[in-house]
KOLROGU-459880 format. One record per residue: residue in one letter; z, y, x of N, C-alpha, C in turn. Coordinates in pm, whole numbers, padded with zeros to 5 digits, always signed. Each point is the difference from the previous one (the first is absolute). Example, Ala and Ser with C-alpha at 12.3 -4.5 7.8 and 13.67 -1.06 7.14 Angstrom:
BEGIN
a+00780-00569+01319+00000+00119-00089+00000+00120+00090;s-00072+00105-00035+00006+00119+00082+00073+00109-00077;
***
This chain:
BEGIN
m+02223-00806-01340-00141-00042+00007-00092+00120-00023;e-00099+00015+00088-00090+00112-00009-00094-00012-00119;s-00020+00113-00067-00088-00001-00118-00143-00024+00040;t-00070-00078-00086-00141-00024+00026-00087+00077-00097;d+00062+00090-00078-00075+00078-00097-00100+00091+00070;t-00111+00026-00064-00098+00093+00053+00058+00140+00001;p-00002+00071+00113+00061+00133+00006-00079+00100-00085;t+00070+00100-00054-00064+00107-00070-00038+00109+00099;i-00123+00045-00009-00055+00097+00099-00068+00115-00077;a+00016+00120+00049-00068+00115-00058-00050+00090+00115;v-00091+00090-00040-00053+00100+00097+00058+00136-00043;c+00038+00082+00099+00043+00136-00034-00058+00099+00105;a-00020+00121-00043-00050+00107+00086+00115+00078+00061;e-00012+00030+00132+00105+00074+00067+00009+00145-00049;n-00116+00056-00035-00001+00137-00053-00125+00013-00091;e-00017+00119-00057-00107+00022-00098-00138-00018+00065;d-00012+00030+00128-00129-00011+00068-00044-00146+00010;c+00090-00093-00014-00029-00142+00018-00020-00075-00131;i+00011+00067-00114-00004-00064-00128-00130-00075-00022;d-00114+00066+00029-00131-00066-00019-00013-00125+00084;s+00045+00010+00125-00010-00118+00089+00090-00110-00048;a+00117+00035-00048+00095-00101-00050-00056-00067-00122;e-00056+00077-00090-00054-00060-00124-00118-00091+00031;s-00083+00041+00097-00116-00082+00039+00048-00131+00063;l+00099+00004+00084+00055-00119+00064+00062-00093-00107;a+00077+00059-00091+00062-00080-00107-00102-00070-00084;d-00112+00069-00029-00106-00057-00079-00065-00117+00075;r-00022+00018+00129-00063-00104+00080+00088-00125+00010;l+00132+00021+00014+00090-00111+00016+00056-00050-00135;q-00040+00066-00107+00047-00032-00132+00153+00003-00010;l+00057+00111+00048+00143+00025+00000+00027+00127-00078;p+00120+00015-00053+00035+00127-00065+00014+00112+00100;c-00029+00122-00041+00019+00117+00084+00113+00081-00067;v+00110+00020+00076+00119+00058-00060+00039+00130+00072;p+00083+00084-00060+00045+00120+00066+00088-00028+00119;r+00004+00090+00095+00088-00015+00116+00145-00004-00046;g+00076-00088+00065+00140-00013-00036+00032-00115-00092;t-00106-00061-00054+00023-00116-00088+00060-00114+00079;g+00107-00058-00052+00066-00106+00077+00014-00131-00073;s-00075-00022-00105+00015-00120-00080-00091-00114+00048;f-00064+00018+00116-00088-00103+00054+00061-00057+00129;d-00044-00119+00035+00047-00061+00126-00062+00070+00121;l-00128+00036-00012-00075+00059+00110-00081+00118-00049;l-00015+00099+00086-00083+00117-00032-00102+00022+00112;l-00124+00015-00037-00103+00044+00096-00005+00152-00006;r+00046+00069+00104+00011+00142+00000-00123+00061+00069;v-00077+00078-00073-00120+00063+00052+00034+00141+00045;a+00003+00020+00130+00025+00131+00063-00133+00057+00049;p-00004+00128+00038-00126+00060+00047-00065-00076+00115;d+00079-00058+00090-00057-00063+00120+00034-00147+00013;t+00086-00056-00085+00048-00135+00021+00028-00071-00133;l-00034-00129-00001+00040-00086-00111+00118-00089+00047;a+00107-00002-00076+00115-00077+00038+00048-00088-00116;l+00048-00117+00032+00062-00091-00098+00150+00013+00016;e+00068+00038-00107+00144+00024+00003+00074-00096-00089;s+00108-00055+00051+00084-00090-00081+00106+00082-00070;c+00007-00012-00129+00105+00068-00077+00131-00076+00007;r+00000-00118+00061+00122-00078+00012+00082+00039+00123;e-00065+00056+00101+00069+00032+00123+00067+00136-00009;k+00122+00012+00054+00070+00127+00009+00053+00017+00142;p-00044+00104+00074-00105+00092-00036-00136-00071-00011;r-00092+00058-00076-00129-00062-00019-00079-00006+00128;v-00073-00110+00016-00082-00021+00120-00147-00002-00043;q-00084+00066+00078-00142+00003-00031-00078-00083+00101;l-00097-00073-00052-00085-00085+00080-00137+00067+00012;v-00045+00023+00124-00125+00072+00026-00080-00079+00103;a-00131-00009-00018-00086-00058+00104-00031+00111+00100;d+00062-00006+00117-00013+00106+00098-00040-00059+00134;f-00117+00039+00052-00051-00050+00125+00005+00102+00112;i+00061+00117-00027-00002+00110+00094+00137+00024+00060;s+00104+00005-00085+00135+00027+00047+00085-00123-00017;g+00129+00012+00033+00094-00109-00017-00029-00118+00092;s+00061-00115-00031-00010-00114+00087-00143-00053+00008;a-00074+00006-00114-00140-00050+00004-00083+00086+00090;g+00015+00133-00008-00074+00090+00087+00032-00022+00146;y+00128-00026+00024+00045-00026+00139-00065-00125+00057;r-00006-00106-00085-00061-00125+00049-00149+00018+00030;i-00066+00079-00085-00144+00021+00017-00028+00083+00124;t+00079+00103+00025-00022+00084+00119+00027-00080+00128;r+00084-00103-00008+00033-00082+00115-00085-00127+00011;a-00102-00009-00087-00076-00124-00009-00060-00043+00132;f-00043+00096+00081-00069-00036+00125+00096-00006+00120;e+00127+00027-00025+00096+00007+00111+00066-00133+00030;s-00015-00096-00089+00061-00131+00019-00083-00108-00069;r+00022-00121+00040-00066-00111-00063+00070-00030-00131;q-00064+00030-00111+00060-00020-00129+00005-00151-00033;p+00119-00051-00039+00011-00145-00027-00100-00045-00110;l-00021+00085-00102-00090-00039-00108-00143-00015+00051;a-00044+00096+00086-00135-00008+00056-00012-00125+00089;r+00102-00034+00074-00003-00123+00081-00009-00122-00088;a+00077-00001-00108-00003-00112-00092-00137-00020-00061;l-00069+00112-00031-00133-00005-00061-00109-00033+00100;g+00037-00002+00132-00099-00029+00101-00100+00108+00025;y+00040+00127-00033-00094+00111+00013-00015+00042+00146;r-00125+00013+00043-00031+00055+00133-00079+00129-00023;r+00045+00104+00061-00049+00134-00032-00151+00016+00013;q-00064-00081+00088-00142+00018+00024-00086-00064-00109;d+00059-00081-00088-00080-00074-00097+00015+00058-00140;p-00111+00009-00078+00013+00032-00142+00083-00111-00068;y+00093+00036-00082+00091-00100-00059+00033+00038-00142;n-00035-00089-00093+00021+00026-00144+00126-00070-00046;v+00093+00081-00052+00127-00055-00050+00018+00035-00147;v+00044-00095-00078+00040+00026-00139+00150-00002-00007;d+00059+00108-00042+00143+00005-00033+00011-00031-00149;a+00033-00125-00032-00005-00048-00141+00123+00041-00077;t+00101+00056+00063+00122+00045-00067+00033+00138+00055;a-00085+00099-00029+00002+00126+00072+00132+00077-00017;g+00061-00002-00117+00120+00080-00019-00023+00148+00025;l+00079+00060+00082-00015+00141+00033-00095+00023+00117;g-00065-00104+00049-00108+00016+00096+00037+00028+00143;r+00124-00011+00036+00045+00040+00134-00058-00088+00109;d+00005-00133-00022-00057-00093+00099-00153+00016+00007;a-00061+00016-00116-00146+00015-00006-00045+00122+00080;m+00068+00111-00017-00038+00123+00072+00023-00014+00148;l+00104-00071+00040+00023-00026+00142-00115-00077+00059;l-00047-00106-00069-00108-00081+00048-00131+00081+00006;a-00023+00085-00100-00121+00081+00000+00001+00100+00115;t+00117+00055+00029+00013+00093+00115-00029-00068+00132;l+00039-00127+00008-00028-00077+00123-00147-00033+00015;g-00076+00001-00111-00144-00025+00008-00052-00106-00095;c+00087-00067-00074-00044-00100-00096-00063+00066-00122;r-00095-00067-00062-00053+00040-00128+00082-00071-00106;v+00074+00077-00080+00102-00057-00089-00039+00022-00145;t+00006-00108-00078-00014+00008-00145+00137-00028-00062;m+00052+00096-00074+00129-00014-00064-00017-00047-00143;l+00076-00102-00040+00004-00050-00137+00139+00022-00057;e+00008+00062-00118+00128+00023-00061-00012-00026-00152;r+00085-00084-00051-00009-00040-00140+00061+00099-00097;s+00092+00086+00047+00068+00091-00090-00075+00133-00012;p-00045+00039-00121-00069+00129-00012+00088+00119+00041;v+00129-00011-00021+00093+00108+00036+00005+00014+00154;v+00014-00112+00072+00003+00005+00145-00135+00046+00052;c-00110-00042-00066-00132+00047+00040-00013+00151-00012;a+00057+00058-00105-00002+00145-00017+00074+00066+00116;l+00115-00054+00040+00073+00052+00115-00083-00009+00128;l-00068-00117+00016-00083-00018+00119-00116+00100+00004;e-00065+00019-00114-00112+00095-00005+00048+00139+00037;d+00119+00036-00047+00056+00132+00034+00028+00011+00150;g+00059-00106+00055+00027+00002+00144-00126+00006+00085;l-00102-00073-00040-00129+00003+00071-00067+00139-00012;r+00013+00061-00116-00058+00132-00021+00066+00104+00096;r+00131-00006+00008+00068+00094+00090-00028-00031+00148;a-00008-00130+00031-00029-00037+00137-00142+00044+00042;a-00092+00007-00095-00136+00044+00032-00003+00145+00050;n+00105+00078-00028+00006+00137+00052+00051+00007+00142;s+00040-00114+00056+00048-00005+00137-00116-00024+00095;n-00008+00081+00104-00109-00018+00099+00007-00139+00065;q+00122-00050+00014+00015-00130+00068-00049-00116-00088;l+00019+00012-00133-00026-00113-00089-00128+00010-00081;n-00061+00117-00005-00117+00018-00087-00111-00097+00036;r-00034-00008+00126-00108-00091+00042+00040-00146-00020;v+00126-00032+00025+00048-00136-00021-00022-00041-00144;l+00037+00086-00093-00016-00030-00144-00143-00015-00037;q-00088+00089+00046-00139-00007-00036-00069-00125+00049;e+00036-00046+00120-00074-00108+00064+00067-00137-00015;r+00132-00005-00029+00066-00130+00014+00091-00040-00112;v+00015+00079-00107+00099-00031-00102-00065-00006-00137;g+00028-00106-00075-00041-00010-00139+00116-00047-00085;l+00004+00037-00127+00109-00034-00089-00056-00052-00132;h+00054-00114-00044-00040-00058-00131+00125-00032-00077;c+00005+00052-00124+00108-00036-00092-00040-00126-00075;t+00047-00114+00045-00051-00125-00051+00098-00114+00030;n-00019-00111-00068+00076-00121+00027-00060-00068+00122;a+00082-00021+00102-00053-00051+00126-00058-00140-00012;l+00059-00084-00085-00050-00137-00015-00146+00001-00044;g-00030+00075-00100-00138+00006-00051-00094+00064+00100;w+00046+00106+00064-00086+00070+00098-00033-00090+00117;l+00098-00074+00054-00027-00086+00114-00093-00116-00040;a+00021-00057-00120-00089-00106-00046-00144+00047-00014;e-00016+00123-00047-00135+00056-00015-00067+00019+00136;r+00075+00053+00096-00057+00019+00134-00036-00132+00066;r+00080-00102-00027-00030-00130+00057-00132-00055-00057;e-00018+00017-00132-00122-00046-00063-00122+00075+00051;l+00018+00128+00030-00113+00084+00052-00022-00021+00149;g+00088-00074+00066-00014-00018+00145+00040+00122+00077;q+00076+00091-00060+00043+00123+00067+00146-00018+00048;r+00014-00075+00103+00131-00036+00050+00052+00101+00103;p+00115+00056-00022+00058+00089+00105+00047-00080+00119;d+00014+00066+00114+00050-00070+00119+00140-00048-00022;a+00087+00087-00060+00139-00034-00017+00049+00052-00134;i+00105-00066-00053+00065+00046-00121+00148+00010+00028;y+00057+00109-00045+00144+00028+00022+00074-00004-00129;l+00114-00073-00004+00082-00010-00118+00139+00046+00029;d+00053+00086-00080+00137+00049+00016+00075-00015-00135;p+00037-00123-00037+00076-00019-00123+00131+00078+00008;m+00034+00074-00103+00116+00084+00004+00128-00081+00015;f+00085+00041+00097+00129-00068+00017+00107+00112+00023;p+00126-00037-00019+00107+00103+00013-00002+00064+00137;a+00016+00133+00002-00001+00074+00127+00123-00034+00083;r-00023-00046+00126+00110-00031+00090+00019+00122+00092;t+00063+00101-00050+00021+00122+00078+00127+00067-00046;k+00058+00081+00090+00119+00073-00031-00032+00131-00073;s-00127+00034-00015-00039+00125-00062+00018-00009-00151;s+00086+00085-00054+00020+00007-00142-00128+00040-00074;l-00076+00092+00060-00123+00051-00063-00101-00114-00015;v-00017-00080+00105-00099-00108-00003+00040-00103-00107;r+00129-00031-00010+00044-00097-00101-00027+00054-00141;k+00020+00131-00020-00026+00059-00132-00149-00001-00028;e-00084+00027+00099-00146-00008-00020-00042-00139-00041;m+00060-00101+00063-00035-00139-00035+00042-00031-00141;r+00116+00055-00044+00042-00022-00137-00093+00063-00102;i-00058+00114+00035-00096+00063-00090-00121-00092-00016;l-00052-00051+00112-00115-00089-00009+00036-00127-00075;k+00120-00050+00022+00044-00121-00076+00006+00028-00150;t+00049+00120-00037+00005+00036-00141-00140+00004-00058;l-00093+00058+00075-00137+00015-00048-00075-00131-00005;l+00011-00079+00106-00088-00119+00014+00065-00131-00043;g+00135-00004-00003+00067-00122-00031-00016-00099+00115;d+00015-00128-00030-00017-00102+00104-00148-00016+00035;e-00026-00017+00131-00138-00015+00049-00055-00134-00053;p-00103+00005-00085-00048-00125-00061-00103-00068+00091;g+00009-00132+00005-00105-00081+00061-00026+00025+00145;s+00107+00023+00080-00022+00024+00145-00058-00126+00065;e+00045-00117-00044-00052-00124+00060-00147-00020-00033;a-00038+00028-00123-00140-00009-00038-00084+00103+00076;l+00055+00114+00025-00072+00104+00072-00025-00044+00145;l+00099-00066+00061-00019-00049+00136-00114-00099+00001;r-00009-00090-00095-00105-00101+00000-00137+00066-00024;a-00003+00101-00089-00125+00069-00025-00044+00075+00126;a+00094+00057+00072-00031+00071+00124-00057-00094+00107;l+00060-00120+00009-00050-00098+00098-00139-00048-00037;d-00032-00005-00128-00135-00038-00043-00103+00109+00026;c+00046+00127+00015-00093+00113+00006-00017+00052+00143;a+00107+00007+00079-00008+00060+00134-00088-00083+00090;s-00066+00067+00095-00084-00072+00095+00073-00037+00127;e+00110+00072+00032+00067-00028+00128+00148-00030-00018;r+00076+00081-00077+00144-00023-00012+00061+00071-00119;v+00118-00045-00036+00083+00065-00102+00135+00028+00062;v+00052+00118-00021+00132+00039+00053+00090+00032-00115;v+00122-00059+00002+00098+00022-00103+00126+00062+00061;k+00046+00108-00059+00122+00070+00041+00119-00066-00068;r+00099-00042+00077+00116-00070-00053+00130+00062+00054;p+00111-00014-00074+00128+00046+00056+00039-00088+00118;p+00069+00053+00100+00047-00084+00110+00089-00114-00051;g-00024-00119+00043+00080-00114-00041-00038-00062-00131;a-00094+00058-00072-00045-00057-00129-00097-00115+00026;p-00003-00099-00092-00097-00109+00017-00141+00051-00016;p-00099-00072+00052-00140+00041-00020-00037+00002-00148;l-00094+00086-00032-00048+00007-00138-00060-00134-00043;d+00033-00046-00117-00051-00123-00054+00037-00124+00087;a+00104+00017+00082+00044-00105+00092-00114-00048+00090;m-00093+00087+00030-00118-00033+00081+00025+00052+00143;p+00021-00088+00097+00027+00045+00134-00114+00080+00059;p+00025+00114+00061-00108+00081+00059-00046-00059+00132;d-00118+00043+00045-00047-00042+00131+00067+00078+00113;i+00029+00129-00030+00065+00085+00097+00095+00093-00077;s+00110+00041+00062+00089+00102-00061+00033+00107+00102;y+00006+00124-00049+00037+00113+00082+00134+00055-00058;p+00113-00033+00061+00128+00045-00054+00029+00146+00031;g+00080+00062-00084+00043+00138+00021+00137+00018-00060;k+00056+00120+00021+00137+00027-00049+00003+00009-00151;r-00103+00060-00061+00000+00022-00143-00093-00092-00078;a-00093-00061+00070-00100-00086-00070-00059-00097+00100;r-00058-00107-00055-00071-00098+00081-00139-00012-00056;f-00101-00013+00092-00136-00013-00045-00047-00145+00028;d-00023-00075-00109-00047-00139+00010-00153+00001-00003;v-00060-00069+00095-00147-00003+00012-00055-00139-00035;y-00099+00000-00090-00066-00125-00041-00147+00014+00041;l-00039-00087+00094-00136+00006+00050-00096-00073-00091;v-00120+00047-00010-00105-00056-00087-00111-00051+00090;p-00062-00118-00026+00022-00087-00117+00132-00076+00010;r+00058-00026-00112+00129-00067-00008-00003-00095-00120;s+00054-00114+00012+00009-00093-00110+00115+00040-00090;v-00031+00053-00120+00103+00045-00091+00045-00116-00086;p+00128-00038+00008+00047-00113-00083-00010+00031-00147;a-00020-00101-00080-00015+00019-00143+00132+00046-00059;t-00007+00079-00106+00119+00041-00070+00067-00122-00064;p+00131-00020+00019+00065-00119-00053-00023-00013-00152;g-00032-00125-00043-00016-00025-00139-00141+00022-00053;k-00091+00048+00088-00140+00026-00045-00090-00112+00045;d-00093-00040-00082-00098-00101+00030-00109+00061+00088;t-00023-00060+00118-00099+00056+00094-00125-00087+00012;d-00017-00090-00094-00115-00092+00009-00128+00054-00062;g-00001+00134-00031-00121+00061-00054+00002-00002-00148;
***
């Protein structure tokens, strides 16, 4: 049985030049700042001159998690964004000629959000974990140095470290409804890549089980003005057993589309008479 204990996390500096930055980050996140090589923690946030990485002390060899929008698979997807019809963009109903506001309510490492922003959507990322937000901020900072992504970031990307349920409820009350809301509840990686599986284990160690995905779907349906899109594993049942209006299947994921307005059934066991 997998442990549900809160993981122990610390910040460490890669070298002496990074000590001030590491101490500042540790203070902001209210985490201990420890010398390099300390191995008594579950996770380490390693502050290097150019990159912030989350490292699992449980993995051998150790694997580092980095928010990277320039190189690797995420960078490849972004550079190919205009070369093919992206299934996620199709699911969101995005047409390139229209301004389109999307909220990624479970931003994670921001890969899907950056893809959508590159395509032309205005994307607001919400992430509940301060540690993941720190990784995202670092990735966005480095991406801002890229000629390809600098303008995209300035004009179309925002990041909030916040609980999505409260944020969506507040926007609904203010009448500030996004066109679409995207939900990607964490699920086990269906891939042969050992690296990807280890990255998912690091996130699982950090975040634990995804809380309240069903409630988040209902909050999203109450807030979005056009549609909600949920990423699901192939073959998995719909989130909250709520059949989608449209589905876009794929090899690694399925995108379930819920059109708005939609009659959201009451949560079982709750009185709906006011």
